[in-house]
N, C-alpha and C positions, 0 to 999 in steps of 0.2 A: 504494498499500500505506499503511496506516493501520497504525501500532502505539503500542500504550500505555505509559510507563514514568512512573515515578514520579522528579518532577523534571523538571530541562528541560532545554534545549539544554547542551553541555558537562558534564553529568553523567555519571557512571559508566555508568549504564542508556544514555544516548544513546551511549557509546563503544562499549558492549556489543553496541546495535543496528547501528553502523556495522561492528562486527567479523563479526555476521552477516550483514548485507547491504549490503556496500561497494560492488556494481553496480545497487543498486536505488534509483528514485528513492522515498524513504521520507517520510510525514508524521507527526511526532510528535504523539499526543496527550497532552498532559503534564498528569500527576495531582499532586494532593498527599498521597497514599498509596496504601501496595499495594493497598487493599480499593479505591479510586478505579480502580487500573488492572485489577482483575479484574471490577469493574462495567463497565467502557468495553468489554471485550470480549464479556461477557455479554450487554450492551445493542445490541451489533454497533454502536459506537461506532468500534470499533479493529476491525481484522482480528484482530490478534496482540496477546498483551503480553509485555513482559519484565521478570521479576522475579528479584532476588538470591535465591538458595536458603541459601547458606552460605557463609562465609569460614574460612581456615585460623588467624586469631586470634580472633575471636569465636564462632566455630561456627556451626553452623544457625540460620537465620532462621526459628524456629519459628512463629509465626504465618502464614507465607508457603506453609508445607505445609498448615494448614489452609484456607488460601484456595484454593488448589489443589483441593484434595479436596472442599470442600463446594459448590464452584462447577460441580464435575462438569466439568472442564477436561482437556484432553490436556495433556501434554508433548510439544512435537513436536523441539525441539533444546535446545542448549545452548553455552555459552561460556564461556571462561576469561579473566578480566583480571588480570595482576598490578598490583594497586592501590598505587602509590606517594604518601603524603601530602605537601602542603606546605602553608606555613603563608603567609597572602599576606593584604594590606592595601593604603593606598591609597599610590600612589608617594612621598607627602611623609612618611610615616611611617616609623619603625624600630622592633626589636624592642623596646626599651625605653621608647617610645610606648604599647605594646598593655597594655591593662586588660582587653579584654572578647576571648573568642574564641568564634566561631558556626560551628554544624556539625552535619550530622546526626547523632542518638543513634549510630549504629554508628562512623561516622567519628570520634567523641569517644572511643568505647570502643576502637579500634584507638591511639590516640594516648593512653592513660591515662598511661601512665609518663611521657612528655613533658612531659603538662600539669599531673604533680604537682610539677614542677622550678619551678614560678612561685609567687609569693607567697601567702599566702592570701587577701587581699583580691581576688584576680585572678577574674573570673568566667567561668564556661563555659555556653554557653547552647545549649542546643537547638535546632535549627532543622528546616526541611519537608524541605530535603536539602542536600547540599554547594555545588552550583552556584549555587541560588536565594539563600544567604546570602552568596556572595561577589558576586554580581548585586548585592543589598540596598546592599552596602556602598559600591560603586561608584554608584550612581543617587542614593545618599541622603548622598555625600560625607563616612560616618560616620569621622571621625578616633578614633584609640584603639582601633579595634575589628579585628580579624582575621577570618578565616576558615579553617577547613581545607578544604582539597580537592585535585583533582587537577591536575597542569602545563598542561593544555589549559584550565582553567577560568581561571587567572591571565593566560593569554595571552588568552582570548575576552573577559575583562570589562578586561582593562588594569590587572590588577593587580601590583603588585610583590612577589616572593617574598623573604619574610623568613628562612625557612628550610626545607631540602630533606629530605626521607626520613625523617620525624618519625614515622612508625607504630613501633609497640614492636618489631613482628619485621622484617625487612625484605624477607623473603621473603613478602611478603602478597597470598595469592590469593584472590579472590572468583568464585563459579560462580554463572553466570546461566541461567534457564531461559527458555525460549520456550515462551508456551502459547496455545493458541486451543480453541473450541468443538468438541467431537466430532464427527467425520465432516466437517469444511467444508475439511480441507488433507490433502495427501499429499507424500509425497518420493521421489526417486528414491533415496536412498542407501538401504542395506541396515542394517536396524536390527541392532544387535550390543551394546543396553543398553537397561534397561528400569526404570522406577519403580514401586514395588506399594507397597500398604497393606492391611492385614490386624489383625483383633484374633486375641487368643487365647482358646481354652476355657479351663475350668475345671482340665482334667486334667492331670496333673503330667508336665513334661517336652513339653509342645507347641512351644515355642521349639525345644528340642533337635531335634525331630522335624522341624519344617520345616525346620531348617538344613541338617539332613540329606540331606532332599529334594534341595534344590538343590546340594547335592555331590555324590549320586548322577547328577544330570542333567547335571554338567559346567557347573553355573551358578557363576557366581562372584562372591558378595557383597563390593559395595566401600563400602554404608554403610547401618547400620541405626540409625534414630532412633524413638525411644518419644516418645508424645505423649499428655496425657489426651485422653478422650474427653469432648468437650463434652456437658455434661448428665448425664453419668454419672460421681459421684464414685469414684474408686481405680479407674476402667477406663482399660485403654491400648491405643493404636492402635499399631501398628509402620510406619514408612515405609522403604521398603528400596530401594537401589538395587543392581544386578546387572547384569553382565554375560556375555556368551556368544559361543561362535562361530557357532553353528548357531539360528535363531530356532525349529527345530522342537523343541530341547531345551527352550526355554525355555517354548513351550505345554505339552510332557509335564509340565514340572514345575509349573507351573501347575494342571493338571489335580488332579497327587496332591496339591498343595497345599490344596487346596479341602477335601479329606476332612477337615484338622487344623486348619484355622482358619477363622475367622467375617467375615464382610462382605469378603471378599478384591477387591478392585479393582484394576486395571491403569492406573496414572496417565499411563502412555506407555510407546511403545517407539521408539527412535530411534538414531542414529547416534554413538557416544562421539565427543567433538569437544574431544578435549586438545589439539589443534592449530589450533583456531579454523578451521575451513573453512568458508567462506560457506553459507549455508543453501539449499537448493534446493528448498523449498516451492512448490506450487501449490495454487489455490485451486480444488478439486475444483466448489465449487458454479458459479461464474464460467467455468470452463472448460469445463461441462457445456451451459452456457446459448447 
């Protein structure tokens, strides 16, 4: 099984893959960007991709919603990580020796209050991902430079932890989604969650009607996110996550919704996975061959 991630071994995306597939032999397709992840799946260089989609401190990763929708991918599963951030450097360094900190932009945002405590001449450098920046410090023996990453990164690349749990909010969680090309995979789990996308018409109260329809069909809305429609100024699409007890309730709701909204699309139906139960995906094409 080949899974594309943004980053390298030891990154949070790698950890998410391990949570989803703890008993599978996985070959990582390591990408420099989230777009690289989706392109790897689209071009079948990877069977699946894992994307961070939202964080409890920094909110939604808005570009990733568009990547999933525009690439016509299917959300197949989800996993949640409790993200604890650590400041790390070479074994010879102490915190007073540090004049630069490198990490992924989202990680830096999650530690913004902590970083403000350093003097004005202190440099904060955005990098490709948390693990790559830590690895680069080790390989290039960079003195005076620290990285912000997870504890597993320090252990993997032999760096010393200078400070622990430095994220602004201690309960820091990131949700990751597993994506694949439509129609290529199936799961034994009964779906009780879905991600949908739609645009509203010009009629007054369209969003209110859409929400009422979901309530009437026993659909629980867990997240709603508006995003600009690319190439159409001042037009917005809504990305919505819902949960339900009976998949038939969801199907009935979607048929009613289509009468009030435009460009409706189901991005994925899957089992809610707050407890990080291992994925049970099977490759439909491979199994049928």
